[in-house]
BARO-964983 format. One record per residue (C-alpha): residue number from 1; residue in three letters; chain; x, y, z. Coordinates in nm, 3 decimals, padded with zeros to 5 digits. Example, Ala and Ser with C-alpha at 12.3 -4.5 7.8 and 13.67 -1.06 7.14 Angstrom:
// residues 2
+-----+--------+--------+---------+---------+---------+
: num : residu : chaine :       u :       v :       w :
+-----+--------+--------+---------+---------+---------+
:   1 :    Ala :      A :  01.230 : -00.450 :  00.780 :
:   2 :    Ser :      A :  01.367 : -00.106 :  00.714 :
+-----+--------+--------+---------+---------+---------+
***
This chain:
// residues 255
+-----+--------+--------+---------+---------+---------+
: num : residu : chaine :       u :       v :       w :
+-----+--------+--------+---------+---------+---------+
:   1 :    Unk :      A :  09.062 :  06.413 :  01.519 :
:   2 :    Unk :      A :  08.839 :  06.645 :  01.311 :
:   3 :    Unk :      A :  08.470 :  06.645 :  01.402 :
:   4 :    Unk :      A :  08.203 :  06.619 :  01.118 :
:   5 :    Unk :      A :  07.952 :  06.894 :  01.072 :
:   6 :    Unk :      A :  07.701 :  06.680 :  01.269 :
:   7 :    Unk :      A :  07.956 :  06.631 :  01.546 :
:   8 :    Unk :      A :  08.028 :  07.001 :  01.561 :
:   9 :    Unk :      A :  07.650 :  07.073 :  01.585 :
:  10 :    Unk :      A :  07.602 :  06.822 :  01.866 :
:  11 :    Unk :      A :  07.903 :  06.970 :  02.058 :
:  12 :    Unk :      A :  07.765 :  07.321 :  02.014 :
:  13 :    Unk :      A :  07.412 :  07.207 :  02.130 :
:  14 :    Unk :      A :  07.563 :  07.020 :  02.428 :
:  15 :    Unk :      A :  07.739 :  07.339 :  02.530 :
:  16 :    Unk :      A :  07.421 :  07.530 :  02.501 :
:  17 :    Unk :      A :  07.238 :  07.280 :  02.726 :
:  18 :    Unk :      A :  07.508 :  07.309 :  02.990 :
:  19 :    Unk :      A :  07.483 :  07.695 :  02.969 :
:  20 :    Unk :      A :  07.103 :  07.681 :  03.017 :
:  21 :    Unk :      A :  07.131 :  07.447 :  03.314 :
:  22 :    Unk :      A :  07.383 :  07.681 :  03.485 :
:  23 :    Unk :      A :  07.150 :  07.977 :  03.403 :
:  24 :    Unk :      A :  06.866 :  07.800 :  03.567 :
:  25 :    Unk :      A :  07.070 :  07.753 :  03.886 :
:  26 :    Unk :      A :  07.174 :  08.117 :  03.880 :
:  27 :    Unk :      A :  06.821 :  08.255 :  03.819 :
:  28 :    Unk :      A :  06.661 :  08.107 :  04.131 :
:  29 :    Unk :      A :  06.704 :  08.266 :  04.468 :
:  30 :    Unk :      A :  06.749 :  07.945 :  04.672 :
:  31 :    Unk :      A :  06.955 :  07.624 :  04.649 :
:  32 :    Unk :      A :  06.816 :  07.322 :  04.466 :
:  33 :    Unk :      A :  06.718 :  07.168 :  04.802 :
:  34 :    Unk :      A :  06.502 :  07.467 :  04.895 :
:  35 :    Unk :      A :  06.293 :  07.474 :  04.578 :
:  36 :    Unk :      A :  05.977 :  07.272 :  04.624 :
:  37 :    Unk :      A :  05.625 :  07.248 :  04.505 :
:  38 :    Unk :      A :  05.379 :  07.087 :  04.259 :
:  39 :    Unk :      A :  05.399 :  07.176 :  03.889 :
:  40 :    Unk :      A :  05.145 :  07.073 :  03.631 :
:  41 :    Unk :      A :  05.261 :  07.043 :  03.269 :
:  42 :    Unk :      A :  05.017 :  06.982 :  02.987 :
:  43 :    Unk :      A :  05.161 :  06.820 :  02.678 :
:  44 :    Unk :      A :  05.000 :  06.700 :  02.355 :
:  45 :    Unk :      A :  04.965 :  06.320 :  02.338 :
:  46 :    Unk :      A :  05.214 :  06.261 :  02.065 :
:  47 :    Unk :      A :  05.493 :  06.433 :  02.252 :
:  48 :    Unk :      A :  05.412 :  06.336 :  02.615 :
:  49 :    Unk :      A :  05.582 :  05.995 :  02.631 :
:  50 :    Unk :      A :  05.916 :  06.111 :  02.500 :
:  51 :    Unk :      A :  05.916 :  06.428 :  02.703 :
:  52 :    Unk :      A :  05.808 :  06.246 :  03.023 :
:  53 :    Unk :      A :  06.084 :  05.976 :  02.994 :
:  54 :    Unk :      A :  06.349 :  06.251 :  02.980 :
:  55 :    Unk :      A :  06.206 :  06.523 :  03.203 :
:  56 :    Unk :      A :  06.094 :  06.326 :  03.512 :
:  57 :    Unk :      A :  06.444 :  06.189 :  03.588 :
:  58 :    Unk :      A :  06.609 :  06.523 :  03.511 :
:  59 :    Unk :      A :  06.375 :  06.712 :  03.746 :
:  60 :    Unk :      A :  06.397 :  06.438 :  04.013 :
:  61 :    Unk :      A :  06.774 :  06.443 :  04.011 :
:  62 :    Unk :      A :  06.826 :  06.819 :  04.006 :
:  63 :    Unk :      A :  06.529 :  06.927 :  04.217 :
:  64 :    Unk :      A :  06.412 :  06.639 :  04.431 :
:  65 :    Unk :      A :  06.142 :  06.843 :  04.615 :
:  66 :    Unk :      A :  05.969 :  06.944 :  04.293 :
:  67 :    Unk :      A :  05.674 :  06.721 :  04.217 :
:  68 :    Unk :      A :  05.607 :  06.726 :  03.844 :
:  69 :    Unk :      A :  05.273 :  06.613 :  03.696 :
:  70 :    Unk :      A :  05.266 :  06.565 :  03.315 :
:  71 :    Unk :      A :  04.922 :  06.531 :  03.162 :
:  72 :    Unk :      A :  04.878 :  06.422 :  02.796 :
:  73 :    Unk :      A :  04.595 :  06.599 :  02.602 :
:  74 :    Unk :      A :  04.481 :  06.680 :  02.260 :
:  75 :    Unk :      A :  04.611 :  07.021 :  02.142 :
:  76 :    Unk :      A :  04.283 :  07.186 :  02.222 :
:  77 :    Unk :      A :  04.258 :  07.040 :  02.572 :
:  78 :    Unk :      A :  04.623 :  07.121 :  02.654 :
:  79 :    Unk :      A :  04.558 :  07.486 :  02.564 :
:  80 :    Unk :      A :  04.229 :  07.490 :  02.758 :
:  81 :    Unk :      A :  04.394 :  07.334 :  03.068 :
:  82 :    Unk :      A :  04.645 :  07.621 :  03.066 :
:  83 :    Unk :      A :  04.380 :  07.892 :  03.011 :
:  84 :    Unk :      A :  04.164 :  07.743 :  03.292 :
:  85 :    Unk :      A :  04.472 :  07.738 :  03.515 :
:  86 :    Unk :      A :  04.447 :  07.356 :  03.544 :
:  87 :    Unk :      A :  04.808 :  07.355 :  03.430 :
:  88 :    Unk :      A :  05.103 :  07.581 :  03.504 :
:  89 :    Unk :      A :  05.276 :  07.524 :  03.171 :
:  90 :    Unk :      A :  05.178 :  07.366 :  02.844 :
:  91 :    Unk :      A :  05.372 :  07.239 :  02.531 :
:  92 :    Unk :      A :  05.139 :  07.293 :  02.241 :
:  93 :    Unk :      A :  05.155 :  07.361 :  01.861 :
:  94 :    Unk :      A :  05.057 :  07.688 :  01.691 :
:  95 :    Unk :      A :  05.046 :  07.894 :  02.005 :
:  96 :    Unk :      A :  05.112 :  08.215 :  01.823 :
:  97 :    Unk :      A :  04.788 :  08.187 :  01.631 :
:  98 :    Unk :      A :  04.565 :  07.965 :  01.848 :
:  99 :    Unk :      A :  04.652 :  08.116 :  02.190 :
: 100 :    Unk :      A :  04.778 :  08.468 :  02.127 :
: 101 :    Unk :      A :  04.692 :  08.570 :  02.487 :
: 102 :    Unk :      A :  04.963 :  08.342 :  02.640 :
: 103 :    Unk :      A :  05.332 :  08.395 :  02.674 :
: 104 :    Unk :      A :  05.539 :  08.141 :  02.486 :
: 105 :    Unk :      A :  05.885 :  08.024 :  02.388 :
: 106 :    Unk :      A :  05.913 :  07.849 :  02.047 :
: 107 :    Unk :      A :  06.078 :  07.511 :  02.096 :
: 108 :    Unk :      A :  06.100 :  07.309 :  01.773 :
: 109 :    Unk :      A :  05.939 :  07.277 :  01.428 :
: 110 :    Unk :      A :  05.820 :  06.943 :  01.297 :
: 111 :    Unk :      A :  05.727 :  06.854 :  00.937 :
: 112 :    Unk :      A :  05.439 :  06.632 :  00.826 :
: 113 :    Unk :      A :  05.501 :  06.302 :  00.662 :
: 114 :    Unk :      A :  05.286 :  06.043 :  00.480 :
: 115 :    Unk :      A :  05.300 :  05.745 :  00.716 :
: 116 :    Unk :      A :  05.196 :  05.396 :  00.586 :
: 117 :    Unk :      A :  05.272 :  05.034 :  00.640 :
: 118 :    Unk :      A :  05.309 :  04.982 :  00.268 :
: 119 :    Unk :      A :  05.678 :  04.994 :  00.167 :
: 120 :    Unk :      A :  05.747 :  05.242 : -00.114 :
: 121 :    Unk :      A :  06.012 :  05.173 : -00.379 :
: 122 :    Unk :      A :  06.232 :  05.424 : -00.200 :
: 123 :    Unk :      A :  06.121 :  05.487 :  00.158 :
: 124 :    Unk :      A :  06.274 :  05.836 :  00.185 :
: 125 :    Unk :      A :  06.126 :  05.953 : -00.152 :
: 126 :    Unk :      A :  05.902 :  06.259 : -00.093 :
: 127 :    Unk :      A :  05.538 :  06.237 : -00.195 :
: 128 :    Unk :      A :  05.327 :  06.521 : -00.339 :
: 129 :    Unk :      A :  05.056 :  06.634 : -00.100 :
: 130 :    Unk :      A :  04.790 :  06.581 : -00.368 :
: 131 :    Unk :      A :  04.901 :  06.219 : -00.401 :
: 132 :    Unk :      A :  04.907 :  06.161 : -00.027 :
: 133 :    Unk :      A :  04.570 :  06.322 :  00.017 :
: 134 :    Unk :      A :  04.411 :  06.079 : -00.234 :
: 135 :    Unk :      A :  04.509 :  05.766 : -00.035 :
: 136 :    Unk :      A :  04.262 :  05.619 :  00.222 :
: 137 :    Unk :      A :  04.348 :  05.813 :  00.537 :
: 138 :    Unk :      A :  04.280 :  05.807 :  00.905 :
: 139 :    Unk :      A :  04.279 :  06.160 :  01.040 :
: 140 :    Unk :      A :  04.186 :  06.353 :  01.354 :
: 141 :    Unk :      A :  03.848 :  06.519 :  01.381 :
: 142 :    Unk :      A :  03.805 :  06.858 :  01.219 :
: 143 :    Unk :      A :  03.842 :  07.033 :  01.559 :
: 144 :    Unk :      A :  04.204 :  06.917 :  01.591 :
: 145 :    Unk :      A :  04.476 :  07.164 :  01.487 :
: 146 :    Unk :      A :  04.653 :  06.893 :  01.276 :
: 147 :    Unk :      A :  04.334 :  06.832 :  01.074 :
: 148 :    Unk :      A :  04.277 :  07.209 :  01.027 :
: 149 :    Unk :      A :  04.629 :  07.246 :  00.894 :
: 150 :    Unk :      A :  04.570 :  06.961 :  00.644 :
: 151 :    Unk :      A :  04.238 :  07.097 :  00.538 :
: 152 :    Unk :      A :  04.376 :  07.446 :  00.485 :
: 153 :    Unk :      A :  04.659 :  07.301 :  00.274 :
: 154 :    Unk :      A :  04.420 :  07.088 :  00.072 :
: 155 :    Unk :      A :  04.192 :  07.391 : -00.005 :
: 156 :    Unk :      A :  04.497 :  07.594 : -00.099 :
: 157 :    Unk :      A :  04.584 :  07.363 : -00.389 :
: 158 :    Unk :      A :  04.229 :  07.258 : -00.482 :
: 159 :    Unk :      A :  04.220 :  06.903 : -00.360 :
: 160 :    Unk :      A :  04.021 :  06.707 : -00.104 :
: 161 :    Unk :      A :  04.138 :  06.472 :  00.175 :
: 162 :    Unk :      A :  04.025 :  06.112 :  00.140 :
: 163 :    Unk :      A :  03.947 :  06.082 :  00.508 :
: 164 :    Unk :      A :  03.811 :  05.732 :  00.529 :
: 165 :    Unk :      A :  03.831 :  05.719 :  00.915 :
: 166 :    Unk :      A :  03.819 :  05.994 :  01.175 :
: 167 :    Unk :      A :  03.912 :  05.973 :  01.541 :
: 168 :    Unk :      A :  04.015 :  06.190 :  01.837 :
: 169 :    Unk :      A :  04.286 :  05.934 :  01.946 :
: 170 :    Unk :      A :  04.642 :  05.916 :  01.828 :
: 171 :    Unk :      A :  04.639 :  05.566 :  01.950 :
: 172 :    Unk :      A :  04.356 :  05.474 :  01.712 :
: 173 :    Unk :      A :  04.540 :  05.644 :  01.426 :
: 174 :    Unk :      A :  04.845 :  05.444 :  01.519 :
: 175 :    Unk :      A :  04.660 :  05.117 :  01.536 :
: 176 :    Unk :      A :  04.494 :  05.161 :  01.194 :
: 177 :    Unk :      A :  04.817 :  05.269 :  01.023 :
: 178 :    Unk :      A :  05.012 :  04.979 :  01.184 :
: 179 :    Unk :      A :  04.756 :  04.725 :  01.068 :
: 180 :    Unk :      A :  04.768 :  04.857 :  00.718 :
: 181 :    Unk :      A :  04.393 :  04.965 :  00.724 :
: 182 :    Unk :      A :  04.475 :  05.319 :  00.626 :
: 183 :    Unk :      A :  04.757 :  05.573 :  00.607 :
: 184 :    Unk :      A :  04.790 :  05.911 :  00.760 :
: 185 :    Unk :      A :  04.960 :  06.252 :  00.710 :
: 186 :    Unk :      A :  05.121 :  06.342 :  01.041 :
: 187 :    Unk :      A :  05.440 :  06.444 :  01.218 :
: 188 :    Unk :      A :  05.646 :  06.136 :  01.295 :
: 189 :    Unk :      A :  05.748 :  06.159 :  01.657 :
: 190 :    Unk :      A :  05.478 :  05.910 :  01.780 :
: 191 :    Unk :      A :  05.608 :  05.651 :  01.525 :
: 192 :    Unk :      A :  05.988 :  05.703 :  01.537 :
: 193 :    Unk :      A :  06.067 :  05.361 :  01.700 :
: 194 :    Unk :      A :  05.853 :  05.173 :  01.447 :
: 195 :    Unk :      A :  05.983 :  05.367 :  01.154 :
: 196 :    Unk :      A :  06.338 :  05.299 :  01.261 :
: 197 :    Unk :      A :  06.250 :  04.925 :  01.296 :
: 198 :    Unk :      A :  06.110 :  04.917 :  00.943 :
: 199 :    Unk :      A :  05.756 :  04.840 :  01.055 :
: 200 :    Unk :      A :  05.622 :  05.166 :  00.909 :
: 201 :    Unk :      A :  05.736 :  05.396 :  00.640 :
: 202 :    Unk :      A :  05.740 :  05.773 :  00.643 :
: 203 :    Unk :      A :  05.775 :  05.991 :  00.333 :
: 204 :    Unk :      A :  05.819 :  06.372 :  00.346 :
: 205 :    Unk :      A :  05.523 :  06.548 :  00.206 :
: 206 :    Unk :      A :  05.603 :  06.820 : -00.050 :
: 207 :    Unk :      A :  05.441 :  07.076 : -00.279 :
: 208 :    Unk :      A :  05.350 :  07.206 : -00.043 :
: 209 :    Unk :      A :  05.545 :  07.105 :  00.264 :
: 210 :    Unk :      A :  05.359 :  07.130 :  00.595 :
: 211 :    Unk :      A :  05.493 :  07.194 :  00.936 :
: 212 :    Unk :      A :  05.396 :  07.324 :  01.286 :
: 213 :    Unk :      A :  05.591 :  07.486 :  01.562 :
: 214 :    Unk :      A :  05.557 :  07.364 :  01.925 :
: 215 :    Unk :      A :  05.598 :  07.623 :  02.203 :
: 216 :    Unk :      A :  05.622 :  07.614 :  02.573 :
: 217 :    Unk :      A :  05.346 :  07.834 :  02.715 :
: 218 :    Unk :      A :  05.234 :  08.000 :  03.037 :
: 219 :    Unk :      A :  04.981 :  08.278 :  03.134 :
: 220 :    Unk :      A :  05.157 :  08.615 :  03.153 :
: 221 :    Unk :      A :  04.925 :  08.738 :  03.425 :
: 222 :    Unk :      A :  05.005 :  08.450 :  03.651 :
: 223 :    Unk :      A :  05.313 :  08.457 :  03.872 :
: 224 :    Unk :      A :  05.502 :  08.134 :  03.832 :
: 225 :    Unk :      A :  05.637 :  07.976 :  04.146 :
: 226 :    Unk :      A :  06.012 :  07.897 :  04.161 :
: 227 :    Unk :      A :  05.930 :  07.532 :  04.104 :
: 228 :    Unk :      A :  05.730 :  07.617 :  03.784 :
: 229 :    Unk :      A :  06.015 :  07.846 :  03.670 :
: 230 :    Unk :      A :  06.266 :  07.558 :  03.714 :
: 231 :    Unk :      A :  06.036 :  07.320 :  03.521 :
: 232 :    Unk :      A :  05.988 :  07.579 :  03.244 :
: 233 :    Unk :      A :  06.367 :  07.609 :  03.193 :
: 234 :    Unk :      A :  06.433 :  07.239 :  03.232 :
: 235 :    Unk :      A :  06.160 :  07.164 :  02.975 :
: 236 :    Unk :      A :  06.339 :  07.385 :  02.724 :
: 237 :    Unk :      A :  06.666 :  07.202 :  02.798 :
: 238 :    Unk :      A :  06.502 :  06.867 :  02.764 :
: 239 :    Unk :      A :  06.332 :  06.943 :  02.434 :
: 240 :    Unk :      A :  06.667 :  07.057 :  02.296 :
: 241 :    Unk :      A :  06.829 :  06.730 :  02.411 :
: 242 :    Unk :      A :  06.545 :  06.519 :  02.268 :
: 243 :    Unk :      A :  06.551 :  06.687 :  01.927 :
: 244 :    Unk :      A :  06.930 :  06.677 :  01.902 :
: 245 :    Unk :      A :  06.921 :  06.306 :  01.997 :
: 246 :    Unk :      A :  06.654 :  06.222 :  01.744 :
: 247 :    Unk :      A :  06.386 :  06.133 :  02.008 :
: 248 :    Unk :      A :  06.157 :  06.412 :  01.877 :
: 249 :    Unk :      A :  06.127 :  06.461 :  01.505 :
: 250 :    Unk :      A :  06.197 :  06.811 :  01.388 :
: 251 :    Unk :      A :  06.445 :  07.098 :  01.404 :
: 252 :    Unk :      A :  06.512 :  07.340 :  01.697 :
: 253 :    Unk :      A :  06.381 :  07.693 :  01.678 :
: 254 :    Unk :      A :  06.656 :  07.937 :  01.773 :
: 255 :    Unk :      A :  06.532 :  08.199 :  02.007 :
+-----+--------+--------+---------+---------+---------+
***
């Protein structure tokens, strides 16, 4: 039997996951039973559910004495929690520019889509950014990294965003989009299940395209415990598995 290109890619990525897990075991000085401690991981709200569902069981099975605590935050609050040492690790977007003082590993890149309840003639047809920006939108506040990225893009091509509603909650954005009250320009991870069920529609935004890179971050001056080192490596493994399995929208960043 000959594997398709997608099958070959999945086999390669599965082998990489196994290699990483073995590297984790080899990198620590004690057996799995000896590694113990509390680890706090800050994650942005749109990614936290998918990451928690995969990471909690993986850590519990491999390192039962490691107590993982995942907190969901806005991008700004996740970064602030790390800087204030309220979190040992953080998964956040745009770390290279927004938090240059931290050490980070790029994980995956996700593209922005125009998400709406209204069904287009062809659901996968791309939409020009200028056209998407003119629709009634619900968007995060200006302080949010996602909104800043959209505003910079709009200024770059000389258009304005029709931000009819503003909120600091992804749940509020989700509710307004799902009820057909407004649309949004966002990455799609939060809505993947509803998009797959045909309840919402997502169209790639083009001319220009917009994307952001999520990274796993920690403070370089802070010595991570063995438990935190294990969680750091297992988080990388889990994100790779989630992206490869379509549970996180985007493409892996090869380090």
